[in-house]
mmCIF file of the N, C-alpha and C atoms, coordinates in Angstrom:
data_MODEL
# 
_entry.id   MODEL 
# 
loop_
_atom_site.group_PDB 
_atom_site.id 
_atom_site.type_symbol 
_atom_site.label_atom_id 
_atom_site.label_alt_id 
_atom_site.label_comp_id 
_atom_site.label_asym_id 
_atom_site.label_entity_id 
_atom_site.label_seq_id 
_atom_site.pdbx_PDB_ins_code 
_atom_site.Cartn_x 
_atom_site.Cartn_y 
_atom_site.Cartn_z 
_atom_site.occupancy 
_atom_site.B_iso_or_equiv 
_atom_site.pdbx_formal_charge 
_atom_site.auth_seq_id 
_atom_site.auth_comp_id 
_atom_site.auth_asym_id 
_atom_site.auth_atom_id 
_atom_site.pdbx_PDB_model_num 
ATOM 1   N N  . MET A 1 1  ? 0.848  -1.177 0.000   1.00 0.00 ? 1  MET A N  1 
ATOM 2   C CA . MET A 1 1  ? 0.000  0.000  0.000   1.00 0.00 ? 1  MET A CA 1 
ATOM 3   C C  . MET A 1 1  ? 0.889  1.235  0.000   1.00 0.00 ? 1  MET A C  1 
ATOM 4   N N  . LEU A 1 2  ? 0.535  2.189  -0.798  1.00 0.00 ? 2  LEU A N  1 
ATOM 5   C CA . LEU A 1 2  ? 1.273  3.443  -0.877  1.00 0.00 ? 2  LEU A CA 1 
ATOM 6   C C  . LEU A 1 2  ? 0.484  4.532  -0.184  1.00 0.00 ? 2  LEU A C  1 
ATOM 7   N N  . ARG A 1 3  ? 1.114  5.185  0.769   1.00 0.00 ? 3  ARG A N  1 
ATOM 8   C CA . ARG A 1 3  ? 0.455  6.263  1.501   1.00 0.00 ? 3  ARG A CA 1 
ATOM 9   C C  . ARG A 1 3  ? 1.214  7.551  1.281   1.00 0.00 ? 3  ARG A C  1 
ATOM 10  N N  . LEU A 1 4  ? 0.500  8.644  1.267   1.00 0.00 ? 4  LEU A N  1 
ATOM 11  C CA . LEU A 1 4  ? 1.106  9.954  1.050   1.00 0.00 ? 4  LEU A CA 1 
ATOM 12  C C  . LEU A 1 4  ? 0.619  10.915 2.104   1.00 0.00 ? 4  LEU A C  1 
ATOM 13  N N  . ARG A 1 5  ? 1.533  11.641 2.669   1.00 0.00 ? 5  ARG A N  1 
ATOM 14  C CA . ARG A 1 5  ? 1.186  12.738 3.571   1.00 0.00 ? 5  ARG A CA 1 
ATOM 15  C C  . ARG A 1 5  ? 1.662  14.008 2.890   1.00 0.00 ? 5  ARG A C  1 
ATOM 16  N N  . ASN A 1 6  ? 0.768  14.935 2.671   1.00 0.00 ? 6  ASN A N  1 
ATOM 17  C CA . ASN A 1 6  ? 1.110  16.188 2.006   1.00 0.00 ? 6  ASN A CA 1 
ATOM 18  C C  . ASN A 1 6  ? 0.886  17.329 2.985   1.00 0.00 ? 6  ASN A C  1 
ATOM 19  N N  . LYS A 1 7  ? 1.945  17.958 3.383   1.00 0.00 ? 7  LYS A N  1 
ATOM 20  C CA . LYS A 1 7  ? 1.855  19.061 4.342   1.00 0.00 ? 7  LYS A CA 1 
ATOM 21  C C  . LYS A 1 7  ? 2.556  20.273 3.767   1.00 0.00 ? 7  LYS A C  1 
ATOM 22  N N  . ASP A 1 8  ? 1.947  21.428 3.934   1.00 0.00 ? 8  ASP A N  1 
ATOM 23  C CA . ASP A 1 8  ? 2.638  22.628 3.490   1.00 0.00 ? 8  ASP A CA 1 
ATOM 24  C C  . ASP A 1 8  ? 3.671  23.014 4.543   1.00 0.00 ? 8  ASP A C  1 
ATOM 25  N N  . LEU A 1 9  ? 4.509  23.966 4.192   1.00 0.00 ? 9  LEU A N  1 
ATOM 26  C CA . LEU A 1 9  ? 5.668  24.293 5.014   1.00 0.00 ? 9  LEU A CA 1 
ATOM 27  C C  . LEU A 1 9  ? 5.360  24.670 6.451   1.00 0.00 ? 9  LEU A C  1 
ATOM 28  N N  . LYS A 1 10 ? 4.467  25.605 6.659   1.00 0.00 ? 10 LYS A N  1 
ATOM 29  C CA . LYS A 1 10 ? 4.219  26.082 8.014   1.00 0.00 ? 10 LYS A CA 1 
ATOM 30  C C  . LYS A 1 10 ? 3.646  24.983 8.891   1.00 0.00 ? 10 LYS A C  1 
ATOM 31  N N  . LYS A 1 11 ? 2.757  24.175 8.328   1.00 0.00 ? 11 LYS A N  1 
ATOM 32  C CA . LYS A 1 11 ? 2.180  23.075 9.101   1.00 0.00 ? 11 LYS A CA 1 
ATOM 33  C C  . LYS A 1 11 ? 3.229  22.004 9.391   1.00 0.00 ? 11 LYS A C  1 
ATOM 34  N N  . ALA A 1 12 ? 4.079  21.735 8.421   1.00 0.00 ? 12 ALA A N  1 
ATOM 35  C CA . ALA A 1 12 ? 5.078  20.682 8.572   1.00 0.00 ? 12 ALA A CA 1 
ATOM 36  C C  . ALA A 1 12 ? 6.204  21.077 9.509   1.00 0.00 ? 12 ALA A C  1 
ATOM 37  N N  . GLU A 1 13 ? 6.387  22.368 9.710   1.00 0.00 ? 13 GLU A N  1 
ATOM 38  C CA . GLU A 1 13 ? 7.517  22.851 10.490  1.00 0.00 ? 13 GLU A CA 1 
ATOM 39  C C  . GLU A 1 13 ? 7.609  22.193 11.865  1.00 0.00 ? 13 GLU A C  1 
ATOM 40  N N  . CYS A 1 14 ? 6.490  21.985 12.506  1.00 0.00 ? 14 CYS A N  1 
ATOM 41  C CA . CYS A 1 14 ? 6.521  21.388 13.841  1.00 0.00 ? 14 CYS A CA 1 
ATOM 42  C C  . CYS A 1 14 ? 5.858  20.015 13.869  1.00 0.00 ? 14 CYS A C  1 
ATOM 43  N N  . LEU A 1 15 ? 5.339  19.561 12.757  1.00 0.00 ? 15 LEU A N  1 
ATOM 44  C CA . LEU A 1 15 ? 4.575  18.321 12.733  1.00 0.00 ? 15 LEU A CA 1 
ATOM 45  C C  . LEU A 1 15 ? 5.394  17.095 13.111  1.00 0.00 ? 15 LEU A C  1 
ATOM 46  N N  . CYS A 1 16 ? 6.645  17.047 12.700  1.00 0.00 ? 16 CYS A N  1 
ATOM 47  C CA . CYS A 1 16 ? 7.476  15.884 13.018  1.00 0.00 ? 16 CYS A CA 1 
ATOM 48  C C  . CYS A 1 16 ? 7.699  15.766 14.524  1.00 0.00 ? 16 CYS A C  1 
ATOM 49  N N  . GLN A 1 17 ? 7.765  16.883 15.221  1.00 0.00 ? 17 GLN A N  1 
ATOM 50  C CA . GLN A 1 17 ? 7.964  16.828 16.663  1.00 0.00 ? 17 GLN A CA 1 
ATOM 51  C C  . GLN A 1 17 ? 6.650  16.643 17.405  1.00 0.00 ? 17 GLN A C  1 
ATOM 52  N N  . VAL A 1 18 ? 5.592  17.284 16.953  1.00 0.00 ? 18 VAL A N  1 
ATOM 53  C CA . VAL A 1 18 ? 4.314  17.258 17.660  1.00 0.00 ? 18 VAL A CA 1 
ATOM 54  C C  . VAL A 1 18 ? 3.529  15.977 17.379  1.00 0.00 ? 18 VAL A C  1 
ATOM 55  N N  . SER A 1 19 ? 3.492  15.550 16.125  1.00 0.00 ? 19 SER A N  1 
ATOM 56  C CA . SER A 1 19 ? 2.699  14.371 15.731  1.00 0.00 ? 19 SER A CA 1 
ATOM 57  C C  . SER A 1 19 ? 3.513  13.427 14.854  1.00 0.00 ? 19 SER A C  1 
ATOM 58  N N  . PRO A 1 20 ? 4.587  12.872 15.368  1.00 0.00 ? 20 PRO A N  1 
ATOM 59  C CA . PRO A 1 20 ? 5.439  12.037 14.516  1.00 0.00 ? 20 PRO A CA 1 
ATOM 60  C C  . PRO A 1 20 ? 4.762  10.771 14.008  1.00 0.00 ? 20 PRO A C  1 
ATOM 61  N N  . ARG A 1 21 ? 3.724  10.317 14.696  1.00 0.00 ? 21 ARG A N  1 
ATOM 62  C CA . ARG A 1 21 ? 3.074  9.057  14.295  1.00 0.00 ? 21 ARG A CA 1 
ATOM 63  C C  . ARG A 1 21 ? 2.480  9.117  12.894  1.00 0.00 ? 21 ARG A C  1 
ATOM 64  N N  . ILE A 1 22 ? 2.086  10.298 12.433  1.00 0.00 ? 22 ILE A N  1 
ATOM 65  C CA . ILE A 1 22 ? 1.482  10.360 11.096  1.00 0.00 ? 22 ILE A CA 1 
ATOM 66  C C  . ILE A 1 22 ? 2.490  10.042 9.997   1.00 0.00 ? 22 ILE A C  1 
ATOM 67  N N  . PHE A 1 23 ? 3.783  10.133 10.315  1.00 0.00 ? 23 PHE A N  1 
ATOM 68  C CA . PHE A 1 23 ? 4.821  9.842  9.323   1.00 0.00 ? 23 PHE A CA 1 
ATOM 69  C C  . PHE A 1 23 ? 5.266  8.379  9.354   1.00 0.00 ? 23 PHE A C  1 
ATOM 70  N N  . LEU A 1 24 ? 4.902  7.653  10.388  1.00 0.00 ? 24 LEU A N  1 
ATOM 71  C CA . LEU A 1 24 ? 5.394  6.284  10.550  1.00 0.00 ? 24 LEU A CA 1 
ATOM 72  C C  . LEU A 1 24 ? 5.001  5.361  9.415   1.00 0.00 ? 24 LEU A C  1 
ATOM 73  N N  . GLY A 1 25 ? 3.791  5.483  8.900   1.00 0.00 ? 25 GLY A N  1 
ATOM 74  C CA . GLY A 1 25 ? 3.340  4.608  7.828   1.00 0.00 ? 25 GLY A CA 1 
ATOM 75  C C  . GLY A 1 25 ? 3.469  5.193  6.443   1.00 0.00 ? 25 GLY A C  1 
ATOM 76  N N  . ALA A 1 26 ? 4.046  6.373  6.337   1.00 0.00 ? 26 ALA A N  1 
ATOM 77  C CA . ALA A 1 26 ? 4.114  7.047  5.032   1.00 0.00 ? 26 ALA A CA 1 
ATOM 78  C C  . ALA A 1 26 ? 5.253  6.494  4.185   1.00 0.00 ? 26 ALA A C  1 
ATOM 79  N N  . ASP A 1 27 ? 4.950  6.140  2.966   1.00 0.00 ? 27 ASP A N  1 
ATOM 80  C CA . ASP A 1 27 ? 5.985  5.756  2.000   1.00 0.00 ? 27 ASP A CA 1 
ATOM 81  C C  . ASP A 1 27 ? 6.584  6.997  1.363   1.00 0.00 ? 27 ASP A C  1 
ATOM 82  N N  . VAL A 1 28 ? 5.757  8.020  1.184   1.00 0.00 ? 28 VAL A N  1 
ATOM 83  C CA . VAL A 1 28 ? 6.178  9.265  0.542   1.00 0.00 ? 28 VAL A CA 1 
ATOM 84  C C  . VAL A 1 28 ? 5.667  10.438 1.370   1.00 0.00 ? 28 VAL A C  1 
ATOM 85  N N  . VAL A 1 29 ? 6.543  11.402 1.595   1.00 0.00 ? 29 VAL A N  1 
ATOM 86  C CA . VAL A 1 29 ? 6.150  12.664 2.232   1.00 0.00 ? 29 VAL A CA 1 
ATOM 87  C C  . VAL A 1 29 ? 6.450  13.772 1.229   1.00 0.00 ? 29 VAL A C  1 
ATOM 88  N N  . ALA A 1 30 ? 5.432  14.548 0.864   1.00 0.00 ? 30 ALA A N  1 
ATOM 89  C CA . ALA A 1 30 ? 5.610  15.682 -0.039  1.00 0.00 ? 30 ALA A CA 1 
ATOM 90  C C  . ALA A 1 30 ? 5.614  16.961 0.781   1.00 0.00 ? 30 ALA A C  1 
ATOM 91  N N  . ILE A 1 31 ? 6.725  17.670 0.721   1.00 0.00 ? 31 ILE A N  1 
ATOM 92  C CA . ILE A 1 31 ? 6.807  18.979 1.372   1.00 0.00 ? 31 ILE A CA 1 
ATOM 93  C C  . ILE A 1 31 ? 6.545  20.006 0.282   1.00 0.00 ? 31 ILE A C  1 
ATOM 94  N N  . ASN A 1 32 ? 5.382  20.635 0.363   1.00 0.00 ? 32 ASN A N  1 
ATOM 95  C CA . ASN A 1 32 ? 4.943  21.545 -0.684  1.00 0.00 ? 32 ASN A CA 1 
ATOM 96  C C  . ASN A 1 32 ? 5.245  22.993 -0.307  1.00 0.00 ? 32 ASN A C  1 
ATOM 97  N N  . LYS A 1 33 ? 5.105  23.865 -1.278  1.00 0.00 ? 33 LYS A N  1 
ATOM 98  C CA . LYS A 1 33 ? 5.315  25.309 -1.130  1.00 0.00 ? 33 LYS A CA 1 
ATOM 99  C C  . LYS A 1 33 ? 6.764  25.654 -0.816  1.00 0.00 ? 33 LYS A C  1 
ATOM 100 N N  . ILE A 1 34 ? 7.697  24.870 -1.352  1.00 0.00 ? 34 ILE A N  1 
ATOM 101 C CA . ILE A 1 34 ? 9.101  25.153 -1.072  1.00 0.00 ? 34 ILE A CA 1 
ATOM 102 C C  . ILE A 1 34 ? 9.542  26.486 -1.672  1.00 0.00 ? 34 ILE A C  1 
ATOM 103 N N  . ASP A 1 35 ? 8.782  26.991 -2.621  1.00 0.00 ? 35 ASP A N  1 
ATOM 104 C CA . ASP A 1 35 ? 9.102  28.301 -3.191  1.00 0.00 ? 35 ASP A CA 1 
ATOM 105 C C  . ASP A 1 35 ? 8.924  29.422 -2.161  1.00 0.00 ? 35 ASP A C  1 
ATOM 106 N N  . LEU A 1 36 ? 8.206  29.145 -1.086  1.00 0.00 ? 36 LEU A N  1 
ATOM 107 C CA . LEU A 1 36 ? 7.970  30.140 -0.037  1.00 0.00 ? 36 LEU A CA 1 
ATOM 108 C C  . LEU A 1 36 ? 8.884  29.966 1.171   1.00 0.00 ? 36 LEU A C  1 
ATOM 109 N N  . ALA A 1 37 ? 9.773  28.985 1.130   1.00 0.00 ? 37 ALA A N  1 
ATOM 110 C CA . ALA A 1 37 ? 10.589 28.637 2.304   1.00 0.00 ? 37 ALA A CA 1 
ATOM 111 C C  . ALA A 1 37 ? 11.379 29.824 2.846   1.00 0.00 ? 37 ALA A C  1 
ATOM 112 N N  . VAL A 1 38 ? 12.031 30.557 1.998   1.00 0.00 ? 38 VAL A N  1 
ATOM 113 C CA . VAL A 1 38 ? 12.846 31.684 2.460   1.00 0.00 ? 38 VAL A CA 1 
ATOM 114 C C  . VAL A 1 38 ? 11.967 32.757 3.083   1.00 0.00 ? 38 VAL A C  1 
ATOM 115 N N  . ALA A 1 39 ? 10.885 33.114 2.418   1.00 0.00 ? 39 ALA A N  1 
ATOM 116 C CA . ALA A 1 39 ? 9.991  34.163 2.939   1.00 0.00 ? 39 ALA A CA 1 
ATOM 117 C C  . ALA A 1 39 ? 9.350  33.759 4.264   1.00 0.00 ? 39 ALA A C  1 
ATOM 118 N N  . MET A 1 40 ? 9.095  32.461 4.434   1.00 0.00 ? 40 MET A N  1 
ATOM 119 C CA . MET A 1 40 ? 8.455  31.978 5.655   1.00 0.00 ? 40 MET A CA 1 
ATOM 120 C C  . MET A 1 40 ? 9.472  31.572 6.724   1.00 0.00 ? 40 MET A C  1 
ATOM 121 N N  . GLU A 1 41 ? 10.745 31.715 6.379   1.00 0.00 ? 41 GLU A N  1 
ATOM 122 C CA . GLU A 1 41 ? 11.840 31.370 7.290   1.00 0.00 ? 41 GLU A CA 1 
ATOM 123 C C  . GLU A 1 41 ? 11.740 29.926 7.778   1.00 0.00 ? 41 GLU A C  1 
ATOM 124 N N  . VAL A 1 42 ? 11.530 29.029 6.817   1.00 0.00 ? 42 VAL A N  1 
ATOM 125 C CA . VAL A 1 42 ? 11.421 27.600 7.108   1.00 0.00 ? 42 VAL A CA 1 
ATOM 126 C C  . VAL A 1 42 ? 12.624 26.888 6.497   1.00 0.00 ? 42 VAL A C  1 
ATOM 127 N N  . ASP A 1 43 ? 13.272 26.059 7.279   1.00 0.00 ? 43 ASP A N  1 
ATOM 128 C CA . ASP A 1 43 ? 14.417 25.277 6.831   1.00 0.00 ? 43 ASP A CA 1 
ATOM 129 C C  . ASP A 1 43 ? 13.911 23.946 6.266   1.00 0.00 ? 43 ASP A C  1 
ATOM 130 N N  . VAL A 1 44 ? 13.783 23.880 4.957   1.00 0.00 ? 44 VAL A N  1 
ATOM 131 C CA . VAL A 1 44 ? 13.245 22.692 4.294   1.00 0.00 ? 44 VAL A CA 1 
ATOM 132 C C  . VAL A 1 44 ? 14.125 21.474 4.576   1.00 0.00 ? 44 VAL A C  1 
ATOM 133 N N  . GLU A 1 45 ? 15.422 21.659 4.575   1.00 0.00 ? 45 GLU A N  1 
ATOM 134 C CA . GLU A 1 45 ? 16.322 20.533 4.820   1.00 0.00 ? 45 GLU A CA 1 
ATOM 135 C C  . GLU A 1 45 ? 16.139 19.973 6.226   1.00 0.00 ? 45 GLU A C  1 
ATOM 136 N N  . LYS A 1 46 ? 15.813 20.815 7.187   1.00 0.00 ? 46 LYS A N  1 
ATOM 137 C CA . LYS A 1 46 ? 15.525 20.344 8.533   1.00 0.00 ? 46 LYS A CA 1 
ATOM 138 C C  . LYS A 1 46 ? 14.255 19.494 8.526   1.00 0.00 ? 46 LYS A C  1 
ATOM 139 N N  . LEU A 1 47 ? 13.250 19.918 7.766   1.00 0.00 ? 47 LEU A N  1 
ATOM 140 C CA . LEU A 1 47 ? 12.030 19.125 7.639   1.00 0.00 ? 47 LEU A CA 1 
ATOM 141 C C  . LEU A 1 47 ? 12.333 17.751 7.058   1.00 0.00 ? 47 LEU A C  1 
ATOM 142 N N  . VAL A 1 48 ? 13.197 17.721 6.049   1.00 0.00 ? 48 VAL A N  1 
ATOM 143 C CA . VAL A 1 48 ? 13.571 16.456 5.423   1.00 0.00 ? 48 VAL A CA 1 
ATOM 144 C C  . VAL A 1 48 ? 14.279 15.563 6.444   1.00 0.00 ? 48 VAL A C  1 
ATOM 145 N N  . ARG A 1 49 ? 15.218 16.134 7.182   1.00 0.00 ? 49 ARG A N  1 
ATOM 146 C CA . ARG A 1 49 ? 15.945 15.360 8.203   1.00 0.00 ? 49 ARG A CA 1 
ATOM 147 C C  . ARG A 1 49 ? 15.000 14.851 9.282   1.00 0.00 ? 49 ARG A C  1 
ATOM 148 N N  . ASP A 1 50 ? 14.094 15.714 9.746   1.00 0.00 ? 50 ASP A N  1 
ATOM 149 C CA . ASP A 1 50 ? 13.142 15.320 10.791  1.00 0.00 ? 50 ASP A CA 1 
ATOM 150 C C  . ASP A 1 50 ? 12.254 14.173 10.336  1.00 0.00 ? 50 ASP A C  1 
ATOM 151 N N  . ALA A 1 51 ? 11.747 14.257 9.112   1.00 0.00 ? 51 ALA A N  1 
ATOM 152 C CA . ALA A 1 51 ? 10.898 13.182 8.584   1.00 0.00 ? 51 ALA A CA 1 
ATOM 153 C C  . ALA A 1 51 ? 11.691 11.882 8.484   1.00 0.00 ? 51 ALA A C  1 
ATOM 154 N N  . GLY A 1 52 ? 12.955 11.986 8.087   1.00 0.00 ? 52 GLY A N  1 
ATOM 155 C CA . GLY A 1 52 ? 13.815 10.810 7.984   1.00 0.00 ? 52 GLY A CA 1 
ATOM 156 C C  . GLY A 1 52 ? 14.133 10.189 9.332   1.00 0.00 ? 52 GLY A C  1 
ATOM 157 N N  . LYS A 1 53 ? 14.204 11.009 10.364  1.00 0.00 ? 53 LYS A N  1 
ATOM 158 C CA . LYS A 1 53 ? 14.445 10.479 11.709  1.00 0.00 ? 53 LYS A CA 1 
ATOM 159 C C  . LYS A 1 53 ? 13.237 9.693  12.206  1.00 0.00 ? 53 LYS A C  1 
ATOM 160 N N  . VAL A 1 54 ? 12.051 10.193 11.896  1.00 0.00 ? 54 VAL A N  1 
ATOM 161 C CA . VAL A 1 54 ? 10.818 9.518  12.326  1.00 0.00 ? 54 VAL A CA 1 
ATOM 162 C C  . VAL A 1 54 ? 10.622 8.223  11.551  1.00 0.00 ? 54 VAL A C  1 
ATOM 163 N N  . ASN A 1 55 ? 10.836 8.276  10.238  1.00 0.00 ? 55 ASN A N  1 
ATOM 164 C CA . ASN A 1 55 ? 10.645 7.100  9.388   1.00 0.00 ? 55 ASN A CA 1 
ATOM 165 C C  . ASN A 1 55 ? 11.753 7.066  8.335   1.00 0.00 ? 55 ASN A C  1 
ATOM 166 N N  . PRO A 1 56 ? 12.834 6.361  8.627   1.00 0.00 ? 56 PRO A N  1 
ATOM 167 C CA . PRO A 1 56 ? 13.961 6.319  7.693   1.00 0.00 ? 56 PRO A CA 1 
ATOM 168 C C  . PRO A 1 56 ? 13.622 5.713  6.328   1.00 0.00 ? 56 PRO A C  1 
ATOM 169 N N  . ARG A 1 57 ? 12.529 4.964  6.226   1.00 0.00 ? 57 ARG A N  1 
ATOM 170 C CA . ARG A 1 57 ? 12.154 4.326  4.954   1.00 0.00 ? 57 ARG A CA 1 
ATOM 171 C C  . ARG A 1 57 ? 11.375 5.250  4.020   1.00 0.00 ? 57 ARG A C  1 
ATOM 172 N N  . THR A 1 58 ? 10.876 6.354  4.552   1.00 0.00 ? 58 THR A N  1 
ATOM 173 C CA . THR A 1 58 ? 10.040 7.225  3.728   1.00 0.00 ? 58 THR A CA 1 
ATOM 174 C C  . THR A 1 58 ? 10.873 7.991  2.709   1.00 0.00 ? 58 THR A C  1 
ATOM 175 N N  . ARG A 1 59 ? 10.276 8.271  1.596   1.00 0.00 ? 59 ARG A N  1 
ATOM 176 C CA . ARG A 1 59 ? 10.916 9.100  0.566   1.00 0.00 ? 59 ARG A CA 1 
ATOM 177 C C  . ARG A 1 59 ? 10.326 10.501 0.692   1.00 0.00 ? 59 ARG A C  1 
ATOM 178 N N  . VAL A 1 60 ? 11.179 11.473 0.882   1.00 0.00 ? 60 VAL A N  1 
ATOM 179 C CA . VAL A 1 60 ? 10.727 12.853 1.037   1.00 0.00 ? 60 VAL A CA 1 
ATOM 180 C C  . VAL A 1 60 ? 10.955 13.590 -0.282  1.00 0.00 ? 60 VAL A C  1 
ATOM 181 N N  . VAL A 1 61 ? 9.895  14.212 -0.781  1.00 0.00 ? 61 VAL A N  1 
ATOM 182 C CA . VAL A 1 61 ? 9.962  14.941 -2.041  1.00 0.00 ? 61 VAL A CA 1 
ATOM 183 C C  . VAL A 1 61 ? 9.631  16.401 -1.767  1.00 0.00 ? 61 VAL A C  1 
ATOM 184 N N  . ARG A 1 62 ? 10.502 17.284 -2.200  1.00 0.00 ? 62 ARG A N  1 
ATOM 185 C CA . ARG A 1 62 ? 10.287 18.730 -2.065  1.00 0.00 ? 62 ARG A CA 1 
ATOM 186 C C  . ARG A 1 62 ? 9.554  19.207 -3.311  1.00 0.00 ? 62 ARG A C  1 
ATOM 187 N N  . THR A 1 63 ? 8.394  19.868 -3.130  1.00 0.00 ? 63 THR A N  1 
ATOM 188 C CA . THR A 1 63 ? 7.605  20.285 -4.285  1.00 0.00 ? 63 THR A CA 1 
ATOM 189 C C  . THR A 1 63 ? 7.157  21.735 -4.176  1.00 0.00 ? 63 THR A C  1 
ATOM 190 N N  . SER A 1 64 ? 6.848  22.271 -5.332  1.00 0.00 ? 64 SER A N  1 
ATOM 191 C CA . SER A 1 64 ? 6.186  23.570 -5.426  1.00 0.00 ? 64 SER A CA 1 
ATOM 192 C C  . SER A 1 64 ? 5.158  23.450 -6.541  1.00 0.00 ? 64 SER A C  1 
ATOM 193 N N  . ALA A 1 65 ? 3.910  23.425 -6.169  1.00 0.00 ? 65 ALA A N  1 
ATOM 194 C CA . ALA A 1 65 ? 2.858  23.359 -7.180  1.00 0.00 ? 65 ALA A CA 1 
ATOM 195 C C  . ALA A 1 65 ? 2.870  24.620 -8.046  1.00 0.00 ? 65 ALA A C  1 
ATOM 196 N N  . LYS A 1 66 ? 3.286  25.730 -7.460  1.00 0.00 ? 66 LYS A N  1 
ATOM 197 C CA . LYS A 1 66 ? 3.311  27.002 -8.185  1.00 0.00 ? 66 LYS A CA 1 
ATOM 198 C C  . LYS A 1 66 ? 4.350  26.996 -9.305  1.00 0.00 ? 66 LYS A C  1 
ATOM 199 N N  . THR A 1 67 ? 5.573  26.515 -9.005  1.00 0.00 ? 67 THR A N  1 
ATOM 200 C CA . THR A 1 67 ? 6.643  26.544 -9.999  1.00 0.00 ? 67 THR A CA 1 
ATOM 201 C C  . THR A 1 67 ? 6.787  25.232 -10.754 1.00 0.00 ? 67 THR A C  1 
ATOM 202 N N  . GLY A 1 68 ? 6.207  24.161 -10.226 1.00 0.00 ? 68 GLY A N  1 
ATOM 203 C CA . GLY A 1 68 ? 6.332  22.852 -10.841 1.00 0.00 ? 68 GLY A CA 1 
ATOM 204 C C  . GLY A 1 68 ? 7.547  22.074 -10.362 1.00 0.00 ? 68 GLY A C  1 
ATOM 205 N N  . GLU A 1 69 ? 8.350  22.686 -9.522  1.00 0.00 ? 69 GLU A N  1 
ATOM 206 C CA . GLU A 1 69 ? 9.545  22.017 -9.013  1.00 0.00 ? 69 GLU A CA 1 
ATOM 207 C C  . GLU A 1 69 ? 9.150  20.769 -8.213  1.00 0.00 ? 69 GLU A C  1 
ATOM 208 N N  . GLY A 1 70 ? 9.817  19.666 -8.511  1.00 0.00 ? 70 GLY A N  1 
ATOM 209 C CA . GLY A 1 70 ? 9.611  18.428 -7.775  1.00 0.00 ? 70 GLY A CA 1 
ATOM 210 C C  . GLY A 1 70 ? 8.392  17.611 -8.176  1.00 0.00 ? 70 GLY A C  1 
ATOM 211 N N  . ILE A 1 71 ? 7.581  18.121 -9.081  1.00 0.00 ? 71 ILE A N  1 
ATOM 212 C CA . ILE A 1 71 ? 6.350  17.415 -9.454  1.00 0.00 ? 71 ILE A CA 1 
ATOM 213 C C  . ILE A 1 71 ? 6.668  16.104 -10.175 1.00 0.00 ? 71 ILE A C  1 
ATOM 214 N N  . LYS A 1 72 ? 7.630  16.109 -11.079 1.00 0.00 ? 72 LYS A N  1 
ATOM 215 C CA . LYS A 1 72 ? 8.005  14.874 -11.777 1.00 0.00 ? 72 LYS A CA 1 
ATOM 216 C C  . LYS A 1 72 ? 8.555  13.846 -10.793 1.00 0.00 ? 72 LYS A C  1 
ATOM 217 N N  . GLU A 1 73 ? 9.350  14.301 -9.841  1.00 0.00 ? 73 GLU A N  1 
ATOM 218 C CA . GLU A 1 73 ? 9.885  13.395 -8.824  1.00 0.00 ? 73 GLU A CA 1 
ATOM 219 C C  . GLU A 1 73 ? 8.754  12.812 -7.963  1.00 0.00 ? 73 GLU A C  1 
ATOM 220 N N  . LEU A 1 74 ? 7.764  13.637 -7.654  1.00 0.00 ? 74 LEU A N  1 
ATOM 221 C CA . LEU A 1 74 ? 6.626  13.158 -6.876  1.00 0.00 ? 74 LEU A CA 1 
ATOM 222 C C  . LEU A 1 74 ? 5.836  12.110 -7.649  1.00 0.00 ? 74 LEU A C  1 
ATOM 223 N N  . ILE A 1 75 ? 5.618  12.363 -8.913  1.00 0.00 ? 75 ILE A N  1 
ATOM 224 C CA . ILE A 1 75 ? 4.905  11.399 -9.763  1.00 0.00 ? 75 ILE A CA 1 
ATOM 225 C C  . ILE A 1 75 ? 5.664  10.067 -9.803  1.00 0.00 ? 75 ILE A C  1 
ATOM 226 N N  . THR A 1 76 ? 6.968  10.142 -9.924  1.00 0.00 ? 76 THR A N  1 
ATOM 227 C CA . THR A 1 76 ? 7.791  8.929  -9.916  1.00 0.00 ? 76 THR A CA 1 
ATOM 228 C C  . THR A 1 76 ? 7.698  8.214  -8.574  1.00 0.00 ? 76 THR A C  1 
ATOM 229 N N  . ALA A 1 77 ? 7.775  8.984  -7.488  1.00 0.00 ? 77 ALA A N  1 
ATOM 230 C CA . ALA A 1 77 ? 7.702  8.397  -6.144  1.00 0.00 ? 77 ALA A CA 1 
ATOM 231 C C  . ALA A 1 77 ? 6.371  7.697  -5.920  1.00 0.00 ? 77 ALA A C  1 
ATOM 232 N N  . LEU A 1 78 ? 5.317  8.240  -6.491  1.00 0.00 ? 78 LEU A N  1 
ATOM 233 C CA . LEU A 1 78 ? 3.983  7.669  -6.357  1.00 0.00 ? 78 LEU A CA 1 
ATOM 234 C C  . LEU A 1 78 ? 3.724  6.544  -7.358  1.00 0.00 ? 78 LEU A C  1 
ATOM 235 N N  . ARG A 1 79 ? 4.677  6.347  -8.242  1.00 0.00 ? 79 ARG A N  1 
ATOM 236 C CA . ARG A 1 79 ? 4.579  5.308  -9.279  1.00 0.00 ? 79 ARG A CA 1 
ATOM 237 C C  . ARG A 1 79 ? 3.361  5.515  -10.163 1.00 0.00 ? 79 ARG A C  1 
ATOM 238 N N  . LEU A 1 80 ? 3.126  6.761  -10.560 1.00 0.00 ? 80 LEU A N  1 
ATOM 239 C CA . LEU A 1 80 ? 1.981  7.069  -11.432 1.00 0.00 ? 80 LEU A CA 1 
ATOM 240 C C  . LEU A 1 80 ? 2.396  7.078  -12.889 1.00 0.00 ? 80 LEU A C  1 
# 
């Protein structure tokens, strides 16, 4: 079974520490809105590391629906 958790930057910023259980069964984690990371003062790489600490088997994909960055990688990760 393939599961996906899609969280935008601000929500994901503390999610790994507050609710790590939601990442335990995820095969793929999509971190969206990475185009806003600098403006929102969010460390995307820290989010990636945190998700990996909770579930080392998960594949973390950085995406921006606005710019299209990471969308092909997400499609591949989802095996679509």
